[in-house]
N, C-alpha and C positions, 0 to 999 in steps of 0.2 A: 306880795311875795309870789303870786301865781306865775308871774313872768320868769322869775328866777328858777322855779321848779321846771318850767318848760324848757329853759336853756340847758338845765342839767340833763334832761332826757333826750332833747332833740337838738340842742345847740351845737355850736362849733366844737366845743371840747369833746362831747360824745362822738361827733363825727370824726374828729382827729384820732380818737382811740381806735375806731373801726378801721379808718384808713391806715393807720400805723400797723395794725395787726395784719391787714392785707398786704402791705408793702413787705413785711417780714417774710410772709409765706411766699410771695413772688420772688424775693431775693434768694430764699433757700432753694426753690425749684430751679431757678436759673443757675445757681451754683452747682446743683446736681447735674443739670444738662451739660454745663461746661466741663464738669469732671468726667462724664461719660465720653464726651467728644475727645478730651485729652487722652483718656484711656484707650479708645479705639484708634486714635492716631498713633499712639505708642505701639499697639499691636501691629498696625499696618507697617510701621517702620521696621519692627523686628522681623516681620514676615518677609519683607523685601530684602532685608539683610541676609536672612537665612537662605532665601532662594538664590541670591547672588553668590553666597558662599558655596552652596551646593553646586551651582553651575561652574564656579571656578574649580572646585574639587573634581568634578566630572571631567572638565576639560584637561586638568592636570593629569588625571588618571588615564584618559585616552592618549594623551601625548606620551606618557610614560610607557603605556602598553605598546604603542607603535615602536618606540625606541628599543624596548626590551624584547619584543616578540616579533611583530609583523614586519618590522624594518631592520631586524637584527640579522646580519649576514650569517651568523653562526647557525641559524635555523633554515638556511636555504637548502633545497633538496639536492643532495649529491648522489643519492642512490634511489632510483625509481624502480621498485621491485614489482613488476606486473606479471602475474601468472594465471593461467587457466587450467582447469582439470581435464580439458579436452585437447583435441589436435587442430581444431578449425579456427581458433582465435589465438593469434600470435601476440607477443608483447607489442609489436608495432600496431596491430589492430586495436588493442586496448588503449594504447597511447593516443591513437587518432580519435577513437570514439569518446574518450574521456576528456581530451583537451589538456592532458597533463604534460609537463616537460620538466626536465632537470633545471634547477636554478630558481624555481618558484619557492616562495616561503611556505614552510609547513603550516604556519598559523593562518596564512592568507588563503590557503586552499579550502574551499567550501566542500566538505566531505559529503554532505547531503546532495549537493548538485552533481558531484562526480558519480555518486551512486545512481542518481536519476538518469544521467546521460547513458550510463552503461546498461541500465535496465531497459532502455528503449530499444536496444539491439535485440532482434528476435531470438538469436541463439543464446542470449544470456539469461540464466535462471536466477541464481543468487549472487550477490556482490558483497564483499567485505572490504572496507577501506580502513587502514590503521596507520597512525603516526608512530614512528619509532625514532625517538629523539637521539641525537640532535639533528640528523640530516637525511632520514630515510622515510619514504612513504611506501607502504605495502598495499597492493590491490590483489585480491583473490576473487576469481570468477568461476562459477559453476556453470558449465555449458548444458543447454537442453539437448536431449538426444531424441531423435525421431522414433516414434513408436509405430506409426502407420502413415499411409498416404490417403488423403481425402480426394475422392473423385466425384465432383459435383455433376449433376445433370446439366448445369449451366456452363461448365467449363471443361475443356478437354485436357488441360494441364493439371496433373495431380499436385496437391500441396502437402508437403510433409507436416506432421503434427506430433507434438509430444504427449506424454501421458496426462498432462494437466490440461490439454486442449489448446495449447498455444500453437499457432500456425507459424512454421519456420520458413516456408516458401518452397517453390518448385525445385530450387537448386539442391535441396537436401533430401529430395525423394530418391528412392532406390527401388529397383525391381524386386529386391529381396524382402521389402516391407509388405505386410498385409495391407489390403485396400479396404477402405470404408466407402461404400457407394450407396446410391439410391436416395439421395437427398438433394435439395435445391436451396440450401441456406445462402442468403445474400451477404455480401460484405466481408467475406473471408479474404484476408490478406496477411502478409507476414507481420507478426506482432499482435494480431488480434487473437481473441480467445473464442473458441467454439461455445455457443450457447444452447443449441438445439439438444433437447433431452435424448433423442434417439441416437445422435452421434456420440454423446457422452456415454451412453450405455454401451455402445460398441467399443469405445476406448476403454471402458472399465473391463469388458471381457478380455481385450487384448492385454491390458495391464496385469490382470489376475494370472493369465496364462504365462505371460513373459516373466513374472516374478515368482512363479511356482514351478520348479524344475519337473516335478512329478507330472504336472498337467502338460507342460511343454513337450514331454516325450511322446504323449499320445494325441495331443491336439495341435497339429501344425496348421495353423489357420492361414488361409490365403485371402479370403474375402469375407467381409461382413456386410450384408445388404440390410439397410434400415428402412426400406420403402414402407413396409408394414410396421407401424409404430407399436403395435401390440406384441410383436415378436421379432427376434433377430434371426436372420437366415445366415448361418455360418457355413462356409464351404472350406473343406480341409484339403490338404495337399494330396491325399490318397483318393480324392474324388467323392468322399462321403460328405453328408450335410447334417447339420444340427439345427433344430428349431428351438430357440430359447425364449422364454418369457423374460422381460426386463426386470425381474425381481429375484432376490436371493441368488445372484449370479454365481457366486463361488460354489454354493451347494449344487446348483444345476450343472456347472462344468465338471465337478467331481463325479456326479452321477453319469454324465455323458462319457467321461473318460473310462469309467468302470464298465459301462455298457459296450463301448467300442472294443475294449480289451477282451471282454467275454465273447463278443461277436467274432472277433478274429480267431480266438481259440476254437470256436465252433465251425470255422470255415469262412467267415466273413461274407455272408450273403446279403446283409442289410446295407442299404445305401443312404437311408434317411432315418434319423433318430429324433423323435419328437420329445423334447424335454420342457414343454410348456405347462404340463400339469404338475401337481404337487405330490404325486405318488409314483406310479410306474413310468418307466421310459418305454415309449412305443417305437419299435423298429419296423422299418418297411423295406 
């Protein structure tokens, strides 16, 4: 009987039991893999279908948009309303600079591009572009106004500049404008903006006086020399001079105006007023 017991433990029947159990496990794992493959394939098919559907809907929306808006003659521009708050930019100028014309579609006009083109013009400050349905496009432009003339040591031709430091060009200069001189900044051209601190300080002085009638009555500025960066040399129409430190400019200008007025009441003997200190104004 020893051989029979050996067959039970190690014989073919015992081996078949182990192999059968292994076959069942392999079959189950294969079924799981096949299930996952089928599941992933289904997801891929659904994704492709969704993408195709979205593409079709997008194409249909674009087509409908063109037919309803950008290709609809109802929205073609019949009224091109171009206006400037100044006298130097006419509607014809604005039409040329912007590239606009009647007959364009309101929805096809790129408002940001129209604004960008107009803002490249040195005289143009602020731009507003608005659609007024069904057939009107409104453009409003605020012109820059010259505050002073820049007279560089490197150039004999003065360049007009506005209060924000934007260069307008020589054609907008005027003998009635105050002059900023004594600098040698490079690269100044129409459309550029002044960067030098001393020039911007001089423009601040002129802007404060220009926008304050009480100061403008007593301080008729002809020239601001900025050669000395620590102080501004201001020459007035009556021949008197002011020396200003480039800080607390409004306060210094008010002190200067008061000193000039008091000096005139006393006979007007002083020609130079030093307002570089933080206390008294020195007259010479």
